[in-house]
N, C-alpha and C positions, 0 to 999 in steps of 0.2 A: 593488489586490492588491499585497502586499509583494513584492519579488524574491526573497526567500528561499523565499516560498510558491511561486513559479514554477520556482525550482530543487528545491525538493522534489518537485513533480510531474513534473519530469524525472527524477530519480532513482527516482521510484516507477513511472515508465512503463519506466525500463531494466529495474528489477527484475521487474516483470511479464513482461517478454520471457524471463526466465531459465528457467521451466519448459519453455517449447518448446525452449530450447538444451539444457535437461537430456534431454529425449526424445529428441533428436537424438543425442546423445551415450551415452544409455544401452548400446545392443548393444556400443559400444566399450569401454565401461567393464566391461562381464559378460566379453568376451572378455579382458581385461588382467587381471581378478583370476583368471580360469581359468588361464591362460596361467601367471601367478606360482605358483599353487597347484601345476601340474603340475611346474613347474621345482623346487620345494622337495622334492616327492616324489622326482624323479628325483635329485635330489642326495642326498637320505637313502638312497635305494637303493643308490647308488654306495658309500656310508660303509659300509652292511653288508656288501655284497658284498667289499670291502678288508680290513673286519676278519676275517671268515670266513677268507679267504686266509691272513692273518697267523697263526689260529690253527693251520692245516694245515700251515705252513712253520715253526712253533715249535720250538726246539729245548730246550724246558723239561722233559721226561723226561730228557734226558741230563745239563742241568745237575742235575736234582734227584738224579740217581744219583752223580754226581762229588761233590756236597755229603754225601751218606751215605756214600761211600766215605772221606771224609777223617777222620769219626770212627773207620771201620772199621781204617784204615791207622794211624791212631794208637794204635787198642788194640793191635794187633799188634806196633807198634814198643814198646809199654809193656810189653808182654807179654814180647818177647826180651828187653829190659832186666832183667825180674825173673829170666827163666830164665838168663840169663848170672851175674847174680847169687847164685843158688842154685848154680850149677855151682860159681862160684867160693868159695863157703863150703864146697863139698864137695870143691874142689881138682880137680876135672873140668873145669874151663874150657878150651876148645880154641881153635884159631884158626877153627874154622869157627863156633863160636858167635858169635865176635866179628865175622865176616863175614857171618853172617845178621842182626847187629844193625845193621850198617852198612846192609846190603841195604834193610832194614825203615826206617831214617831216610830214606834217598833216596828211598822212595817216597812216605814220609808229606811228604817235603820238596817233592816232584815235583807233590802233590796240592795243597800250600799255593801252591806256585809259580805254579799255572794260574790260580787267582785274581787274581794280579797280572798276568801276562803275556797275558790273554786279555781282550779287549773286550766278550765277552758278559756278562763280571761286572761291568761299568763302573756300571749302574744300581744293584748289589748293593753296591758300593763306596761309593757316594754316601751309604748308609743310615750314621747315627753310630753306632750300636750294632754294627753290623756292622764298620765301619771300626775301631772301638776293639779290638775281640776280635781283628780281623785282625792288627793292628799288635802285640796283647800276645802272640800265636802267633809272629809274625816275629821279636820280640824274644827269645823263648824259643829257637827255632831256631837264631838267631845266637849265642846263648850255648853252646847244645848242640854246635854244630859244631867248634869247636877239639878237643874229647875225640874226636868221631867221626873227625876227620881223622888224629889222633895215632896213635903206634904203637902196636902190639897190649898193651904192659907199660902205658902210660899211660891207655889205653883202659880197661883192665881194673881199673886202680888208681882211675880215675873213675867206675865205676859207680854208685857211691852217689849221686855228687854228679848223675847223669843220672836214676836214680830219684826223686830228690828234684825234678829240675826238672820231669819228664814229670808228677808228682803235683802241681805248681803249676800247671801249664798244662792238666790235664785236663778240668778244667770249663770253661775258656774256648774248648778246641777244641769240647767238646759245644756249648757257645753259638754257636760260629760255624756249626755245621752247622744247628741247630735256626732261627737265625736267617734264614740264607738259605733253607732250606726254607719257612719262614714268608714268606719274602719271596715266592718264587716262588709259592706257594699263593694269596698275596694278588693278584700280578698275573695269574694264571689266572682267579681269582674277578673281579678288575676287568673282565678282558676277555668273560667271560662276560656281566657285568652290563650292560657296555657295548653288547655285541650287543643283549640282550634290551631296554634302555632304546631304542637306536634302532629297534626293531622296534615298541615300544610307541609312539615319538613318530610312525613313520611311519603308524600308524593313525589315532594322534590327529590328523594333518595330515589325513589323508584324511576324518575326521569332521568336521572344523572346516570342511574344505572344501565339504562340503555344507551345513552349516549355514549357512554364509558367502553360498553361493549362494542358500539360502533366505531369509536375510534381506535379500540385497540388494535383491530385488524391495521387500520390505516398507519397506526404508530409502527408496529411490527414492518410493515412493508417500508416507511420512511428510514427507520433504523437501519434495515438492510442496506438501503440505497447510501445512508449517511457512512456506514463502514466502509462502504466501497469508496467513496469520496475521500475520506480521511485516510485511508492507505495509500492513494494517489498523493494526497499532500503530503505524506511522511517520505514518501519517494523524492518529492520535489526537494523537501526541508533537506532530504541527506545529500542531495545533489549541490543544495547551494551551500552546504557546511564543507563538502570537499573543495567546492571553489574557493572560499573564504579561506581555507587552511593552505590551498595550494598556492594563492596571492599573497598572503601573510608576509611582513618583512622579517617578521621572527621566525629563525630556524625551528622546526619541530622535528623531533628525533624520538621513534617510539623503539624500545627494546624490551625483550623479555626478562624475566626474574635473573636469568645469568649475565645480563648485560649484552647480549647478542642484537644488533639492529634488526630491526623488523621493517622502519619505514624510515623514509629519509626526504623531506620536503623539498620543494625548488627553494625554499629560501635558505635550507640548510646547505643545499648545493652550492649557492652563491656565497654564503658566508665560509664555507670551509675549501672552496674549490674542487669539490668531489662530486661525482655525479652519484644517483641513488643506486644503481648497479654496482659500483665499487664500494658500497657503503654497506649494503646489505650483508647480514651474515657475520660481520666482523665485530669486534669487542669494540664497545662505545667508549670505554674510557681509553684505550689506546689507541683509538684513532683520533678523537678530537682534542685529547690533551697532550701536552708536550712530555718528553721523556722525563727533564728534571723536574718537573711539577708534581711528582709523587708526593711528596711530604708538603706541600702548600696547602694551607687552610682550606681553600676552596675546593681543591681536588678530593683530600679526606673528607669535607663534607657532603662532597657529592658520592662517593663511594660509599660513606655510611649510610646515606639515603637509600642506595640500592641494597645494600645488605638488610637493613632494618627501618623501613618507613615508619615513622610516628604517625599517627591521625593527627591531622591539623596543623603539622609542624610544615607549612610550605614557605618558608622564609627564603628570602632571594638569596642566591649562592653567587659571589664573586670569584672568577678564577680567570685565568689564561687560557685561551684556546690555541690550537695550533692548525694551521692551514695546510695543502697539500704541498706547498712550497718549501714548508717547513718554519716560516715566519709565525711569529704569535702575536696575539693580539688582546686585550682586556676584554673579558665577557662577562655579561649579566644572565644568569640560569635560574630556572625553577623546577622542578622534578615533582611530577604528580603521580600516584598510582591508580590502576582503574582496573576493574573487572571487565574481561570481554573475552567471550567464548567460553567460559569456564575456567579461564586461566588468567593470571594477573600478569599486567604488562605495566610498564611505565612510559610517561610521556614526558619528554625533555623540551622546555622552551628556552632557547637561548638567541640571545643578541649581542651583534659586534657593538661596546660601547665605547670605542677609539675615540669619536668626537666629543663625547661627553667627558672623558678623561681630560683630554686636551683644555676644554673650556674649564672644567673644575682646577687644573693646573694655573691657568690663566689667573682665574679669580683668587686664587692662593697668592699668587706673585702679586697681584692689585692689593692684597689685603695688609701683606707683609710690605709692600713699599707706603703703603698709608700709616701701618704702624710704625714703620721706621721714619717717615715724616712726623707723627707726632711725637717720636722720642726726640728727633732731631730739634723740634720746636721746642721741647720741655729743655732739652739741653742748651738751646741759644737763650731761652729767659733765665734759666739759671747762670749761664756766664755773663750774659748783659747785666742780671742783678749784680753780680759781684764785681764786676769791671766797672760798672758805674758807682755802685755803693763804696767802693773803696776810695776814689779820688773824693767823693761827697765826704766821708768820713774825715779827711784832711781838711777839707776845706770847711767844713761845719766846727770841726773839731778845733781849728785854729781860730775861727771867728771867736768861739766861747771862751777860748783862753785870752783871746785879743782883748776881751771885755774887761778881764781883771786888770788891766793895765790902765793906766791915767788916760782917757781920751777926751778931746775936746768935743763940742757940739758937731763941730763939720767932720770930724773925723768918726763920730758916733752914727751920722748919718750914712756915711758911706759902707759903715758896716752894717748898719742895718739893711741896705740895699743888697748888700752882697749875701746877707743871711736870707734874706727874703727870695732872692733868686735861687740859693742854695736849697731852701724848702720847697720852693715850687717844684723844682727838678728832684727832690726826694718824693715829692707828691705825686708825680707823673710814674716814677718807679713802683710807688706803692699800688698804684692802679692796675698797672701791669700784674703785679704779684697778687693784688686781691683778684682778679680775673682768673689766674690759675688757681688760686683757692678755690674759687666756685668750681671752675671745671673739674678739679679733683674731687670735690665733694667733702672738702676739709674745714670749710668755714664753719665754725661753730658760735654759740651764743655764751656770752657771760650772764650770769644771774647774781645781781648784788642791788643793795639798796642804794639810792643816789637821789640828788635834789634835781628836778627839772630846772628850777630857776638859777642854780650853778652850770647845767649845762649850758643855757640860754646865754648867758653871762659871757662863758668862755668863748662862746661861738661870735658874739658882738665883739669881745676884746680881739679875738684873732683878727676877725675881718674889718676893724675900724678904721685902720690906718689905709687899708686899699679902698675902703669905700670913700674915704675923705680925699684921698688923691683924685678919686672920679668926681669931687663934688657934690658926694652923696651923703645924706642923712640916714643913718642906721640903729635902730633900735629895736625891744620886744617888749612886749605886755602881754597880761592875761586879760582873757574875753569871760568873764565868769569866774567864780570861785576858782582858788588857786588848789591844784590836786597834786600834793607831795606831802612827805618824800615817796617815791616809786620803788618797784623793783624791776630791774631788766639790765639791758646791755648799755650804758651811759655811753661808751666810747663809740661803739656803731651809730647810736643815734645823733651823737656828736658829728660823726663822720657824714651821716646824710645831711644834716642841718648846714654844715660849713660847705658841701659842695653846692647845695641849692642856694645859699647866700653869696657863695663866689661865684656863682654864674650870675645871679643878678647883678652883683656888682660890675661884671664884665661889661654886661650889656644896659646898664644904665649910668648916665651922664645927669650932673647939675638935677638929680632927682630924690626921691626915698625910698629907702627899703626898710620894710618893717615884718617883724616876725610875730604873728600871733598865736597863741595856744589855748586851747578850750577843751574841758573835759566833759563828756557827756553828762547829762544830769542823772542824779540816783545816790543812792546811799550805798552801793555794792563795794565792796574792796576792789574787783575788777572792773576796770571802766575803759571806754576808748577815748582815746586824746587825740584831737586833731590839730596838728602845726600846719599854719599856713606862713609862707614866705611871698611877700606881696612886694612889686616893686613898680616902678613907674618908667619902665626902660622900653626898647622897642618894640617888645611884644613878639608873639610867634602865630605864623598862620595855622589854622586848623589843619590843613593837609599836613602839617609837619609835627604836631602834637604828640603822634605815637612814634613817629620816626626818631625822635630825639632821644627816647629810652632805649634805643639799640646801642651795642656796642660798636665803637668806631664810627658812630655817625654824628657828622657836624653839619649845623645848616650852611655855615659859609666855609669853603675850602679854599678861597682866595688868600691872596697874599697878606689881604688886608684883616683878616680874620684876629679874632682875640686868643686865641692860643688854646692848648690842650690837645689831649689825644682822642676826646669823643668816647671817653669810657665812664666818665664821672656818673652821669645820669644812669647809665647801664647798670653800674654797680651799685648805686644808690637804689635802684629798683630791687635789684637782687636782695640787699641788706634788708630793705623794708619787708620784702616778701618773707625772708629768713627769720625776721622778728613776727610774723604773723598779721602784718598789715598790708596797706594797698598805698599806693602812690600816683598822683595825676596832676594835670595841670589844665588852667582854663586861662586863657589869653586873647586879645585882641591886638593885632597889629596896629602900632602907632600909641596904644594906650597903656601897654603895660601887661605884666602876666602876673596870675597866682599859682605858685606849686603848694599844693597841699599833700599831707602823708596822714594816714590815719593808724593808730597803733595801738593793740589792747595792752594796757598797762596796769599793774597790781598794786594798791597802796601798801607801803612798807608799814610795819609796828614800830619803827624806831628810825630817827634820821641817821645817815652815817657819818662817822665822825669827820671833823674839821679837817682840811689839809690845808696846808701853809702853800701858798703860791711861791716858786721860785721866782725871783726877780730877776729882770734883766740888768743886772748892776755889778759893778766890779766885786769880787770876792777876794777875801783875805785869808790866808793861811792862818788855821787854828788847830790847835791842840784838840782831837777828838777825845771822848770819855775812854774809849778802847782803842789805841793806836792798832792798826792791822799791819800785819806782814803778807804783802801780795807779789804774787809770782804773776808776770805778764808775760805771756809766750806769743810772740809776734814776729813773723818774718819781715814785715814792711816797717823800715825807719820810720816812717812819718807817723804811722799810726802807733808803733811802740812809743813814740817820743809824746804824742797825744795825751794817751793812756798814762804815761807816767807823770805828765805836767797834772793831768786833772785829779789823779788818784793821790799825788802829793798836795796838791792845793788843799786837800781834805784832810791834811795832816797823816798820812799814813805812809809805811815805807814801801818801795817798790825795789823788786829784783827782777832783772830782765833775761829771756832766752830768746834765740834769735831762731828757732827750730823746735820741732815737736822733741828730736831726741835730746836735745840739751834741755828743754823743760821736763822730760821724764828724769833725766840726771839729777837734776836740781830738786825736785820735789821728793826723790828718793833719799836725799842726803840732809833735806832741811825741812822743817816742819813750819809750814805756811799757814794763814788764817784763811786764804782765798787765793784762788787761782784763775786768772783769765788766760782762755785756750783759745787763740785764733784756729778755725778750721782749715783752711788751706794754706799750707806751708810745705816747702821743701822737705827733703831728708825723711821727714816722719810728720804725717798730717794729725790735725788735731784730733779726730776720732782714734786712730789709732794710738796717739799718746795718751789719750784719757782712758782707753782700755787698760794700757799697760800699767798707768799709775794706779787703777782701781783694783786691777789683778796681782799687783805686787806687794810687798811688805815692806815699803818704804814708809818715811817719815810721814807724808802728807796723802798718804792711800785714801782717807776718809773725809780729807777736807772739801768744801765745795767747791766744784768746777763751773764757771761760767765760761759758755761757750760763744765766742765773739765772732761773728759770720757775717758777709753779704749774700749768702745763700737763704732765701727767706721763703723757699718753697716748702707747703704743709708736709709733703712728704719728707724733706730734707730734715725738719724740724725734728719729726716724730724720730727719725734715723739717731739724731744727735742725742736726746734724752735716752735712747736706749742702749747708747755705750756707755752711760754713766755722766752725764753732764746734767747738772742741777738746774740751771735755767740756761735761756739764750739771750745774750744781747747782741740785737741787730746793728749793722753798720746801715748808715752812719751813726756813731756813738751819739746817743741822747744824753747829755750830761746830767739833768735832773734823774732819770732811769739809772745811770752809773752810780750816782749818790745815795740813791734809794737802795741799790743793790749793797753797797759799802757799809751804809747805816744799819740794815737786817742784819748784816755778817757781824758787825760790831755787839750789836744788841743780843744777838744770840750766843755769843762768847767770848768773841774779843781778842781775847790775849793769845801769845803763841805757844803757851804753856799746853801740854795734853790735857784731854779731859779727865776730870777727876774719876778715881774707880766707883765711888760712890758719894752723891751729894744730897745729904739728909732735907734740905731745903726744897730740892725738887720733888720729894715724894707726895706734897698735898697733905701732910701730916695735921696741920691746922684743924679743919673741919672733922676729921675722922677721930672716932673714939680710939684709945689704945687697943682693946680687944679687937676691934675690925681692921686696925691698922698690922697688927699681929697677924692675925688671919691671912690678910691679902701676901705678906712676906713669906710666909709659910707654903703657900701655894708657890710662889714665885720660884722659893728656892726648890720646891719638889718639880717644878717644871724645869728648871735649870740644869738640875742633876739629871732628870732623864734624856735632856737634850745633849749634856755632857757625854754620857755613855754612848749614845748614838754617834757622837761626832768622835769618839774614840775608837770606836768599833769601824769605823772608814765608811759609815752610810750617809755621807754627806750628800751625796747626790741624790738619794731617793726622794719623791717628791713629797711623802709626809712629813720626813725630816725637815726639808726645806719650808713647808707650811709651819712646822714648830719653830723654825728661825725665825720666821716672819712673826709669829705671835710672841714669842719672848722678848724680840726687838722692840716692838710697842710695849710690852710690859717693862722693859728696863727703862725705856726712856720716861714712862709715867712715873715710875719708883725710884728716878734719880742715879740709875746705874748707868752713866753717860758713856763711861769706855767700853763697857760692854755693849751697848748699843750700837755704836760704833763699828766693833769688831764684826757684830752679827749682820750689819748693813753691808758691810765689805765682804763677808761671806755671801750674802744675796747677790751683790755685783758679780762676785766671780762665778758663781753657779750661773749666771746668764749669758756669760763670756765661752761656756762649753769647754774649759780647758782643765784638763784632768790635775794636772801638775799645780795649777794656780788655785784649784778648789781644794786640795789637800792641804796646801801651804796655809789658806785663810781658815781653814777648820781648825788645824792644827793651833793658830796664833789665838783662837777663841778659849781654848782650855786654860792657859794661865791666868786670861783676864777673868775668867769666871771662878777660879780659885780664890783670887784676889777679892772680886766682888763679893763670893759668898761669905768669905771671914769677915770684911767690912759690914755686911747687913746683919752678922750674927753677933757681933762686938757692938753696933749700935743698939740693938734689940736688947740685949743683956743690959745696957746702961741705963735704959728706958725705965725698965722696971725689974725688981728681981725675979728670976724664974729660970728654967731651963731654955739654953739658946734654941733657937729655930734650927731645925734638921740635925 
């Protein structure tokens, strides 16, 4: 028998004893109810007598007479005024008439004053309507009083005014009397109603008392029968609960405080393969847990719950269970303490979760396969990007160099065709990479001033030859006032418009393609600008107008289609949404299409500087103002040759290295102005080579390193910059971009000589006063001394010291201490590599440079003005 059944029987026995208790208490309950009823009746009788006494002593009749007299006295007063006026007009006005008038006024005034001075009328004065009439009457009396109190001749002269005032207040006085009479009538009625109600309640209570006494006996009998019924229901509920427990799929094991099994449910018998008779009396933990599970987390948690159960801590416990045959299975358990029969018991709910674990393992395996598939896809994209960009680099680079040679018109057409095909192939690769950037969440926006007109001219110039080949006219125009310069990402806007115009060109023959630009009206700096690309081509059906913006969707997948991957419009939509805009299409088959995009653009305060276009014409070797010494590290001979030819065409000297190891050795022995470092190379790849150059103490450790790569996924580009690459040049090499990088390096320094220790021309002394400049250098010297002390003490790896290194590097660059700036930047780079040896070497290299820099600054300050040197 389950312990809870024993407890139930005890509770039932206790409840069966309750009718006897009720029989013993019944007379007392009846007496109590009768006593309460009599007390209520006595209280109500006292209330009735009190109200009757109040009615006998009420002064309402006198009050009502006073209210009636107010109106009467006013009429007498008014009559006295009119009689005096008549006598005055007849010339028979006497002092007696005026005395009579004053008497009537005084009587009327005293009646009104009675309401103010007597507390009997307090409730009446609380009435808003009465209070308003009373105030108006008082105001009228106050206005009449000066004439009443005046000499006879003034009173006689003011009879007309008094008569007018009396006429004006007559209705108010009448209302005053009527309101008061009505209020006292209401109070009298209320008193009578209260007495009547009280009497009726008294009778009702008496009736209820009788009925209550009658029902009491019936209720007691009914309660007795109800208690018997409930006892039977509780017995049935206990039976049902026992059935539920015995048929539960979860095993239920009951044990005492020592862990000895008291009950073992049928489900537990099935799970563990033991009968209840075998299990009862045995140690629960030793029976259901395998011997080797003693130190398992689940076993320890279950044992801890048995020793010291925490209130409310009923978490599920996952453990291994043991069947009779010794086999184990994963189980989920929950332990609950309970009080039964005055003692503490524990109820363990346990289930076999073998099937659940198998399902979880299958899901985990499926997830791992999916992750592996995504990684394989990313690896495939990276490899294909590299493998396609490498030959593209050779193709487009050779074409660029070929243009520097003398070509006739026919040869130039062939070169244009080859270059156009290469650019189209490069565009397809870029589409795939753009999609990868979006999926990685790495696509970002630039924010710079630009001219919309220049963007549109670039788009038209780029697509003009393709449009002409299809017999189309291509142009653009403003609709309304021009809105420029703007702030935004001109490159991504150009990419979207190029895509739209290119699509229009593909599907339009012997027609027209035009771009319209319109800014929303207004004067705000932030406006919505709409771009419309309109063509007279084949058009798009309504059912396909949403589908064309999906990735890899093409309306025509046959052999006669116009080409492309189906990514262009999908990427265009993503770019537009990234810029905070929207894109759509309106089209009718056979009539053409209108693609529109709306972007929020902000007007710039100043136009961007003009950029000179790099024309497609033969280039001649020329000597730059600052010839550079460039190290090209590239394993591919074609790419290495192309880079050398392009760089030498700009008048710079090139040194070649065929792998990363050779590049590191050359950078250590020779000071170069710029290093072009391929990423994928044998022996030592570009990333490791960059790390070694930055961490070493070679001659070129702090020169700019440009990564040259066909790997253009966003996470890869970030990794390249982390190892110390200054910028990234993507394959296929864009010659204008290469020229820009070379020109920027030449402009920044240019010579192969090491950076100067101190360049006063870089310190911005012109607009600063001598005192201000001296203060800046003194603070810089103090900052440098503190940093040198930390580095000499071997504290270069501490976070606060590295922060000081960063601050000092910025100050050094601003004040012209260029060599110190480079050494500090190299120290920062070494700190990021996590190499203790390289970090110590970089820190040691800073100290002598600081000594030289400090001396140079001190000498320069001393030469500027007599005075003690800084520091």
